[in-house]
N, C-alpha and C positions, 0 to 999 in steps of 0.2 A: 327786327328783321332777322333773317336766318343767320346761322353760324357762318364762319369764314369760308366754307367750302361747299355747303349744300346749295343747290341751284335756287331753291326757294324754301321757305320755312315749313315746319311742322309736317303735316301729312303729305306735302308735295315733295318732300325729299325722299327719293326712292331708294336705291341700292345700297350695294356696298357703297349699289350700285346702280342702278341705275341707273339707275343711272345716276348720290352722295359719295363722299369719298370712300375709297377702300379702307377697310380697317387696318391694313398693314402699312399704309404709307400715305404720302401726299398725292398719290395717283388715283383720281376718281374714275369710276367706271360709269360711263355715260348711259343714260336711258334705260336704266335697269329698275325693275319694279320689285318692291319688297315682297318676299315670299309669305303667303298667308297660310297659317295652319292653326290647329287647335292648340292653345297654350293654357295648360291647367294652372300654371303659376300666375297667370295674368288675372285669373278669377279670384277676386278678393274673398269669395266665400270659402276658398280653401286655405286662406291665410289668416283671416280674422272673421270667424263665424259670427253671423248675426242671428240672434235668438229672439224668440217671442218674449213679450213682457213677463209672462208667467214663469219663464225659465231664467230670469236674470240673476236670481239669487244663487250664491255659491253654496256648496255643501260644507258646513262648518265642522271642525274637529269634535265639537261637543254633540253633534247629531248622532243618533243611534245608527243611522245608515253608514256614516263615516267609520264608526268604530267596528261595525259588523263587517264591512268590506275589507277594512285593514286587517282584521283578524283572519278572514278567509284567505286573503291574498298571501299573508305570511305563512299560514298553515299549509297551503297547497303550492307554495313557492311560485306565485304568479307575479313576482316583483317585476319581471320583464315586461309587464303590461305598460310600464312607463319608459320613455326613451333613456333616462339616465339610470335605470335599474334601481330606483328608490321609490318609496311611497310618498315622497315629498314632505317628510317630517310631519309636523302638526299644522301646516298652513292650510287655509281653505282651498278646496278643489272646485273648479268650475264644473258645471253639470256635464260638460263634454268630456272632461278628464275623468270624472266619476263614471260616466257611461262607458268609456273605453276600458277602464279597469274592471267594471262589472261584466262587460262582454267577455273579456279575457278570462275572468274567473269562471263564468258560466261554461265556456268551452272546456276549461280544464277539469272542473268538477263533474260535469255531465259525462265526460269520458270515463270516469271511475264508477259510475252508477252500475253498469252492467256487471262488474266484477265484485261489487261490494253492496249487494242488495240488503244483506242482513246487518251491515255495519250501522250501528245506532248513531254514531257521530256524523257519518256522512249523510244519513237521512235527515238529521236535524239541520245540517248545513244546507241541504237542498231546500228545506222549508224556508230558511232564512233567505236564500237566493231567490226563491219564488216571490217572496214578499218585496225584496228589493227590485226584482224584475217588474213587478206590477206597478210599484210606485214610480219607477223611472222608465216606464214604457215609452213615453214620448221622446225622451232623450235617446233611448236605444234605437227607436225607429229612425230618428233623424240621423243618428250615426250610421246606420245601415244604408240610408239613402246617399249619404256622402261617400261611403265606400263604393257603392254601386256606380255613382257618377264618376268617381276617380277611375275605376276599372274600365268603364266604357270609354272615357277619354283616352286612357292609355292604350286600349285596344285600337281605337281609331287612329291614333298617332302611329302605332306600329304598322297597321294595315296600309296607311296612306304614305308611309315614309318612302320617298323616292330612293334615297341612298343615305348611308351613314355619313358620307363625306360630301355629297353633292346636293345642292339646292336647285330646284327647277322653278323658274318663273317666266312669265311672258308678257308681251304687250302688243296690242293691236291699235293702230291709228286709222280712223275712218274719217275722211275729210271731204265733204262736198265743197266745191269752190267754183267761182265764176268771176269773170273780169272782162276788161276791154278787149274787143276784137277776138274773143275766144269763146268757145262753147262751154257750157256748164259741164263740169266733170266731177267724178268721184275718185278720190285718191285713197288707196288702201296700202298699208304697210304693216307687216307682222314680224315680230321677233321672238325667238325662243332662247332663253339664257340658261346655261348650265354653269353654276359656280361651285367649284370644288376646292375644298381645303383639307389638307392632310394633317396639319399640326396647329391650326388656328393662327399661324403666323405667315401663311402663304395663301395664294389664291390662283387657281387655274380657271380662266375665263374662256368659255366656248359659246359663241352666239351664231345662231342661224337666222337668216333674214329672207323674206320674200315679199312681193308686192304685185300690184296689177298694172304696173308701168304707167300710172296716171300722170298727167301733166297739168300745168297751170298757165295762166295768162302771161305772167311775167317771164317765165322761161320761153314761152312762145315768141314774145316780142324780142327777146335777146337772141333768138336763133334765126330770125327772119333774114338778116343780111350777112351775118357771120356767126361764128361759133366761139367767140372770144371769152364771153363771160356768162354763158348759159350754164345749165346744170352740169354739162360735160365739157365746159369750156377749158381751153388749154391755159388761159391766164387765171381764170377764177370763176366762182359761182356766186354772183353778186346780187341776189335778190329773190330768186324763186324759193318755193317751199322746200325745206330740207328733205322731206319724205317723198318727193316725186321721183319718177323714172327708176323705180326699183322693180326688177323683173323676177325671173325664176328664182327658186330656192337656191341660196348660196351661203357659203361660210363668210360671215362678216367680221368676226373677231376670234382669235385664238392666240392667247398668250398666258404666260405664267409669271407671277410676281412673288417675291420672297424677300425676307429680311436677313442678310448676313450679319447685321448688327442692329441694335435698337434704333439708331439714328439714320440708317441707310436702307433704301428699298431698291431692288433691281427687278427689271422686267425683261423677259426675252420672249419672242414669239414669231410665228409664221404669218400672222395676220394682225397687224397693229395699226392704229389710227393716231395721228398726231394729236387730235382733239382730246383724246383720253388722258394726255400726259402734260400738255402745256396750254397756256392761254385760257385757263379756267376763269369763270366769273360767276358769282352767285346769282346775278340778276339776268344774265343773258348767256345761256350755255346748254339749254336742254329743250329741244324742239317739241317734246311731249308735255312740257310744263310752262315754259315762258315763250320767248320769241320763236317763230317758225322760219323766218327768213335765214337763209344760209349766211348772209352778210352779217347779221347781228349776232349770230351764234359764235363766230370766231373772226379774228382779224385775218382777212384774206391774204395779206402779205406774209404773215407768220405761219399760218396753217395753210399749206399749199393745196389747192383743190385737186391737182393731179395725183397727189399722194394720199390725201385724206379720203377722197371719194372711193377709191378701190382698196386702200390699205396695202400693207406690205410687210416683209420680214425685217426684223431689226431688234433694237434693244433700247431701254430707257432706264434712267437712274434718277433717284430723288434723295437728297441729302439734307437733313435738318439737324444740326448739332443740338445736343440737349440744352434746353432752356434758351435756345437762340430764337431771335425774331426773324432770322433769315432762313430761306429755303432755296436750294439750288436744284434745278431740274435740267436734264438734257436728254436728247434722243437722237437716234439715227434709224431711218426707215427707208427701205428700198422697195419701190413698187414692182419692179421687174426682177426681184431676187430669184424667182423660180425659173427664169428664162436663161438656161445655161449656154445656149447657142443661138443668140438672137441677133438679127440684123440691126436692131435698134440699140445695140450695146447694152444688153441687159445684164443680169447678175447682181450680186449683192452690192458691188461698188460701181455699177454702170449707170447709164442714163435713167432718169426719173428716180432721184433719191433726194432726201431732205435730212439735214442735220440742224438741230436747234438747241439753244441754251436759254434758260429763263432763271432770273434771280428775283425772288419775291421778298419784300420787306413787309411784315405784318405785325406792328407793335401791339395791336389789340384785335378783338373779333370784329370791330367796327370798321377797320381800315386795312386795305391791302394795296400794295403798289408793286408792279412787276415790270422789269426791264427784260427785253427779249431780243434775240438775234437768230436769224435763219439763213442758212446757206443751202441752196438747192441747185440741181441741174435737171431741167425738164425740157425735153425735145431739143436738146443741144443748146438751150439758153441758160446762161449762168445767172443766178438770182441771189442777191444779197439784200436783206431787209432787217431793219431795226424797228422795234415796237415798244409801246407802253400800254399797259393794261392796269386800270385803277378802279377802285370801288370804295364807296364810303356810305356807311349807314347813318342817316340823319337822326332817326328815332325808330321806335319799334315798328312802325308801319311804312317808313319811307327810306329809300336809298337811291344813290345815283351811281352811274358807272360810265366809263369812257374807254375807248380804244383808239390808239393812234399808231400809224405805221408809215415809214418812208422806205423806199426800195430802189434797187438798181437792176434792170433787166437788160442783159447784153448777149448778142450772138445771133447766128443764123438759125431761126426757128424752123425745124423740120415739119411742124404741123401746118404752117401756113406758107412755107417756102419763101421767107423773106427775112432780111436782117431786122433785128430789134435793138433799139437804143432808147429805153424808157426809164424815167425817174419818177415813179408814181408816188402819190400820197394817198393815204386812206385814213378816214376818221369816222367815229361814231360816238354819240352821246345819248344817254337815256336815263329814265327814271323807273324804278321798281316800286310797286305799291302792294300792300296787303290789307285785307279787311276793308276794302273799299265798298261802301254801301252794305255789303253782306259779310258776316264773319267767315273767315276761312278762305276768302277769295284771294287770288293773286292777279295783279294787273301790271301792265308796263307800256311805256311809250318811248320810241327811239327814232332818231334821225341821223343820217350820215351819208357820206360819199365814198363809195368803195374803191374807185380807181381814178384819181385826179392826175392826168398827164397831158402835157401840151400836144404831143404827137400821137395821141390815141383818141381818134374821133374828133368831131367838131363841137362837142358840148361835154358837160360833165354829168354823169348819172347821179341822181340824188334819191335816196331810199327813205321811206317813212313806214313805220308799223306801230299799230296799237292792238293790244289783246286784253281779254278779261277772262280769266280762268276760274270756273266754278266747279268745285269738287262735290259731285252729287253723292258719292259714297267712297269707301276705301278703294274701290275698284273701277270707278267710272268718273270721268271729268269731261266737261264740255267747255269749249273756248271759242267765242266769236273773235275773228281776226280781221282787221282792215289793213291793207297794204297799198301804198302808192309808190310808183317809181317814175320819175321824170327823166327824159332823155335816156331810155334804156340802151345799154351797150355804147354809151357816150355818143349817141346819134340823135340830133335834134329832130330829125324827121320822124322819129318814133313817138314824139309827143309825150303825154303822160298816161301811164297805165294804172288803172285802179283794179283792185282785186279783193273780194270778200271770201272768207273761208270759215267754215264751222268745223273745228277740230274736235273729234270725240276720241277719247283714249280709254281703252279697256285694258285693265291689268289684272294679272292673276299670279 
């Protein structure tokens, strides 16, 4: 199974970022797709040339060609034809090394012809060079092809380079979906990421997002009688597709991460999301790769919907002492930090803010255990919640994960104009699979209850989701998804909602 922080293994692990962990810290960038560009170094032809059978033999020091070229190179001072400025002593030369030296000598000697037509020695050397050139024509031609290919690749890289410090990549999710008591819809969401590094130990993240404001059956059922747990619910978003209800182009992320010391990472920004910094899980954390339900992506008591859905200004810190198995993360994010004169008590320390702490213990790449605490104020309601996030890799192809949360919601909620006294429980458990039936696939099954509370509804909502991710290429994946939600919004009159989705992800 994948490493300790990547959502799923191999090609499915995107980013820094992606949406994999950032190179500077334990802060992963979610939903980011690796930038694709021509990479000359990745082509083994440039590192270990493959020759035809007729050219496998080296040029031996006893060969006349070896002696002739060595004499010419020393006479015309063409020693620089080799990287270490020597002729390699008396060891055998590969035909490519020999061709490189011969090409350099040809360039040097032919430049003297025009001014030394009557020089007998130069004319004799030219005859020797012509013989060498004829005998090693295939090696010289192959060398020229390699030079041309390298030049073309270098020119392409230079022409298509977006910036010396910034990488540009993007993602489009296109998802037809249908379900109980809802029309068939097509959901679309696109993201454009600009990742800038000034010294390779920092990262400036800028993300633009837009969508067609598409909806799904589960969110519809949750919104029919109240707006408690729908996509824009004041308590949470407990089952709809994560990429629904995205409208006009807007700024989704804007923050800067840096390392003041090797074991410490700091992030500050005007548009930060709690999900980027806490409650990470390799099997359920990336709506473009694994589960699409908002409930299975994060613990709804620890990552508060009102903060995470819109984002806000704040700061985050991650500290992992050298060689330690423990990592400490914390954050403070205010959703209304930009509202300096707000009737809802906005500002950096006003209403709608979240402060969280997470301690992770990871003795190996196979196991991680996280203890979490969140304190928040949302719509005049005080929220305190404790959580557990754990994952364990059983073998190369199978792993399990779980999230558990308990909370306390108190106060007069201004969104619904009533007093709240809730002590909710939230739990989820699932299995992650890879290479199921087909190599390179990623699959998962999960079940859970997002908000178990005696005084909240007349039943308990239960969520189920199964998906099968097939990577068609480096840039395209398709994922059939089946979702079931019983008693949506903790209301037994809503029955059971089924929903099918075909998620297609394009990345560049």
